[in-house]
C-alpha angles and dihedrals in degrees: 000000000000119000116204112203118203124195123201115217124202127194110250115238114237112253119221116231092238096045113116122234131214091261093070093254132100123233091273091060096249117138113249117239122226107261115252090233090060091049090052090049091051091050091050090051091048089055090068101029095082126061092238093050093045094051092045090056091043088048089064091062094039092050091047092056093041094053091044090054090048092052091050092048102044112014117104114258093248090057096056094111134134092250092052091056096046091045091052092048090049093061098070090036090058087061102039101044097056090048090054090052092047092049092052090061101036094047091079090057106030093046093036094235093127094096092057094041097048092043091057091041107026093183102084092187090065091051092050091047089052091049093050093047092049091050091050091050090052089050091051091049090048090053090054089050090051093055094043094049090041090054091051091048091049092054095045095042095050091047093051094045091041093230130131115277109249117207101188099153123100135187088264090057090050090051091049091049093050092046091051091052090048091052091049090050090052089051090055090047089050093054091046093053094041099047102024090200123102100219091041093050092049092048090047091054093047089054090048094047102038115009102043096046090051093051092046091048091052090049091050090049094051100037120052094198091058093046089072094040096049097087088057092052110029110076095181090055090062094041091053088053088059092050091051091050094239115172108254119211127196095279091046090057088049089054090051093048094049096046091045091052091046100044103027116019100044096044090045092054090049092048094047093048091051091047093050091052101039123104117254114223 
């Protein structure tokens, strides 16, 4: 018996030099890095995977509806305006969002997951960039929620009180509100990178947000020379102006830039450098 073997030949497709292979390396032999978009997606998923993260995110929506209900129930009729609702919703957000950012950084150290994370992604800078980007995306989404819930509250509140519906928010106000939330998120990220301990980072932010502004306000009230210097020193003072939708002139933006550099940029750089060089256990 004669067996005739036939072989089918197919023309090989040319492979580009930069095309990745199934082995995790490209055609030049270099190991592929995990795309930044995937890292951001993982950080967003991690924000809801744990009970604490889930309830913090849920707390944003719960607090938005709770404050809206409080405004409808107790605010004077002449204060039932769109800006009043968004301003009220922004108060709990200014507390929750920075905590979410701080937790995203401290989780690798407080929960001892840093060894696994930095083994899978050896470049710590990419991980930190992904965490910061994910926190900023959450802040942007929270700002959208604030304006949607505020609009609903404005409609319902004016209908219940039988007063005209006042739409006194503009695109500029929305941009200011989102920028303020982004800066607060970066403050939380800064404390997370600087302290690398969840309780310490939260306490640090509470001092920054509530204790320090009160002390600086008292100093400005009692000392005339500091009253003029306060906008150059008090970062929360300028961030609150953004949340309120105050019109910022050239000098106001200079105040915001200086205080942001002093309170946010410099400590963040110090914290990130220490984090990149510290030993993971």
